[in-house]
C-alpha positions in Angstrom: 112.4 -64.0 -118.7 110.9 -66.8 -116.5 110.2 -70.0 -118.1 106.7 -71.0 -117.8 105.9 -74.2 -116.7 102.3 -76.1 -117.4 100.5 -77.1 -114.0 97.9 -79.7 -115.6 94.5 -78.7 -113.7 92.2 -80.6 -112.1 88.8 -81.0 -111.9 88.5 -78.9 -108.4 90.8 -76.4 -109.8 88.8 -75.2 -113.1 85.5 -73.5 -112.9 82.4 -75.5 -114.4 79.5 -73.3 -116.0 76.5 -75.1 -115.1 74.2 -72.8 -116.0 74.1 -68.6 -118.1 71.3 -66.8 -118.7 70.7 -63.2 -119.9 68.1 -60.9 -118.6 66.8 -57.3 -117.9 70.0 -56.3 -115.7 73.0 -58.3 -117.6 74.2 -62.1 -117.3 74.0 -64.5 -114.6 76.1 -67.4 -114.6 76.3 -70.4 -112.0 79.2 -72.5 -112.0 80.8 -75.0 -110.1 84.1 -74.4 -108.7 85.0 -78.3 -106.9 82.7 -78.3 -104.0 81.2 -75.1 -104.2 78.6 -73.4 -106.2 79.1 -69.7 -107.3 77.3 -66.7 -108.8 78.3 -64.6 -111.0 76.8 -61.1 -112.5 77.9 -59.4 -115.0 81.4 -61.0 -114.3 81.4 -59.6 -111.2 81.8 -62.3 -108.4 78.5 -62.3 -106.5 78.7 -65.5 -103.9 79.1 -68.5 -103.4 78.5 -72.1 -100.7 81.9 -71.8 -99.1 80.9 -69.9 -95.9 77.5 -67.7 -95.4 78.3 -66.9 -91.5 77.4 -63.4 -92.5 74.5 -64.0 -94.3 73.0 -65.8 -91.8 73.8 -63.5 -88.8 72.1 -60.7 -91.2 68.8 -62.7 -90.2 69.9 -63.9 -86.5 70.9 -60.4 -85.8 67.7 -59.0 -87.3 65.7 -61.1 -84.9 67.5 -60.8 -81.5 67.0 -56.9 -82.1 63.5 -57.7 -81.8 63.9 -59.2 -78.6 61.9 -55.9 -77.2 58.7 -56.4 -78.5 55.3 -58.0 -76.2 54.9 -61.1 -75.3 51.7 -61.6 -76.4 52.9 -60.0 -79.9 52.6 -61.9 -82.8 55.5 -63.8 -84.7 57.3 -61.1 -86.6 57.4 -60.8 -90.3 60.6 -60.9 -92.6 61.2 -59.7 -95.8 64.6 -60.8 -96.9 65.6 -59.2 -99.9 68.0 -61.0 -102.3 67.9 -64.8 -102.7 71.1 -65.5 -103.3 72.6 -69.1 -102.3 70.0 -69.0 -99.4 71.6 -68.7 -96.4 69.4 -65.9 -95.5 66.3 -68.0 -96.3 67.6 -71.4 -94.9 68.0 -69.4 -91.6 65.1 -68.1 -91.2 62.9 -71.2 -91.9 65.6 -73.0 -89.3 64.0 -70.4 -86.5 60.2 -71.1 -85.7 59.9 -67.4 -84.0 59.6 -65.7 -87.6 56.2 -65.6 -89.2 55.7 -64.7 -92.4 59.3 -65.3 -94.5 59.0 -63.3 -97.8 61.7 -63.2 -100.2 62.2 -60.9 -103.0 64.5 -62.0 -106.0 65.0 -60.0 -109.4 67.0 -63.0 -111.3 64.5 -65.4 -112.8 67.6 -67.3 -113.2 68.0 -67.6 -109.5 64.9 -68.7 -108.5 64.9 -71.3 -111.2 68.0 -72.7 -109.6 66.5 -72.6 -105.9 62.8 -74.9 -107.1 64.7 -77.4 -109.6 68.2 -76.7 -110.1 71.4 -77.2 -108.1 70.9 -75.0 -105.2 67.8 -76.7 -104.6 70.0 -79.1 -102.2 70.1 -75.8 -100.1 67.4 -74.8 -100.0 64.8 -77.2 -100.2 63.5 -77.8 -96.7 62.6 -74.1 -96.6 60.9 -73.3 -99.3 58.6 -76.1 -98.2 57.8 -74.0 -95.2 54.7 -72.7 -95.2 55.8 -70.0 -94.2 58.3 -68.7 -97.3 56.8 -67.3 -100.4 59.3 -66.0 -103.2 58.3 -63.5 -105.0 59.9 -62.3 -108.7 60.2 -58.7 -108.1 62.8 -55.8 -107.8 62.9 -55.2 -104.5 63.4 -51.2 -105.1 59.9 -51.1 -107.0 58.4 -53.9 -103.8 59.0 -51.9 -101.1 57.7 -49.0 -102.7 54.7 -50.4 -103.6 51.8 -50.8 -101.1 51.6 -53.9 -99.5 51.8 -55.2 -96.2 54.1 -54.2 -93.8 57.3 -56.1 -92.2 58.9 -56.5 -88.6 62.2 -56.6 -90.7 64.0 -56.3 -93.8 67.2 -57.9 -94.4 68.7 -56.9 -97.7 71.3 -58.7 -99.8 71.3 -58.1 -103.3 74.6 -56.6 -103.8 77.9 -55.8 -102.6 77.4 -53.0 -100.3 75.8 -49.6 -100.3 79.2 -48.4 -101.7 79.8 -51.3 -103.9 76.5 -52.3 -106.2 76.6 -54.8 -109.2 74.1 -52.9 -111.1 73.9 -48.8 -111.4 70.0 -49.4 -110.6 70.6 -50.4 -107.1 72.1 -47.1 -106.2 68.6 -46.2 -105.8 68.0 -48.5 -103.0 70.3 -46.5 -100.6 69.6 -43.4 -101.8 67.2 -41.3 -99.2 64.4 -42.4 -101.3 65.1 -46.3 -101.0 65.4 -45.6 -97.7 62.5 -44.1 -97.1 60.4 -46.8 -98.7 62.1 -49.1 -96.5 61.3 -47.4 -92.9 58.3 -47.1 -95.1 57.8 -50.6 -95.3 58.6 -51.4 -91.4 56.2 -51.6 -88.1 56.8 -49.3 -85.6 59.6 -50.8 -83.6 60.7 -53.1 -86.9 64.1 -53.2 -87.8 66.8 -53.0 -91.1 69.7 -55.0 -91.6 72.2 -54.3 -94.7 74.4 -56.7 -95.9 78.0 -55.2 -97.2 81.2 -56.6 -98.1 83.1 -53.6 -97.2 82.7 -51.1 -94.6 80.9 -47.4 -95.5 81.6 -44.1 -93.5 78.6 -42.8 -95.8 76.0 -45.0 -95.0 75.1 -44.7 -91.0 74.7 -41.2 -91.8 72.4 -41.7 -94.7 70.2 -44.3 -92.4 70.3 -41.7 -89.3 69.2 -38.9 -92.1 66.5 -41.4 -93.2 65.0 -41.2 -89.6 66.4 -44.9 -87.9 67.2 -45.2 -84.9 70.0 -47.2 -83.1 72.3 -47.4 -86.1 74.9 -49.9 -85.6 77.7 -51.4 -87.4 79.3 -55.4 -87.2 81.7 -56.8 -88.7 82.1 -60.5 -89.2 85.8 -61.6 -90.4 85.9 -63.6 -93.4 88.8 -66.2 -94.2 90.6 -63.6 -96.9 90.4 -59.8 -97.2 88.4 -56.7 -95.5 85.3 -58.4 -93.3 81.9 -58.3 -94.3 79.7 -55.6 -92.4 76.6 -55.5 -91.4 74.7 -52.4 -91.3 71.4 -52.4 -88.2 69.3 -49.5 -87.9 65.5 -49.8 -86.0 62.2 -47.9 -86.6 61.0 -45.6 -84.5 58.2 -43.3 -83.9 58.8 -40.0 -83.7 57.7 -39.1 -79.8 54.4 -36.8 -80.3 54.4 -33.2 -77.9 52.1 -32.9 -75.4 
């Protein structure tokens, strides 16, 4: 039997829980691990403040996909599904070409951590931007309800179409959920979906839901499989003469 040696833990090697909440969707925890802040949902690691490249790219790629808009068109309106640690919101608020920036987040704890908690340092400037609106709501319910259309939907609510944090998130990637996404987009609008791993079926589901120009973009990460962005466009069907 190998002998176990005791290695003293430094402050940086032991995660420290900063807040723990139990809500309608289970437990949400914010903890500090060294210099990083981490969000854990129902025991599943969601995200931390270590990188954020793919979350930022989710927003910038959606804007790039809108480059064919008329020069005299008003600034495009954006909906971000999932606030997380705030990388996507910060990216959007730093870009003056966006119009309204709505962020839908179902966890009150995450909203609180950004408004007056440890995550405020990351998004204080974005929250002060008059274009920004935080909405405490379930994303699927928000999309299915009547409301103003958007030019871009950037969705990052869990680990992706094939790896949801809670079972009720499955509906967002279902034919009905994708139809709701398309219905809330203006013609020519863009849907961008973040995923922690590839999905063979999701591009087909997007096409079946009426989206066009479906493409996949991989973003390398330090360890493990790349993050993946799915991008798709809403085009009106051509009218027969």
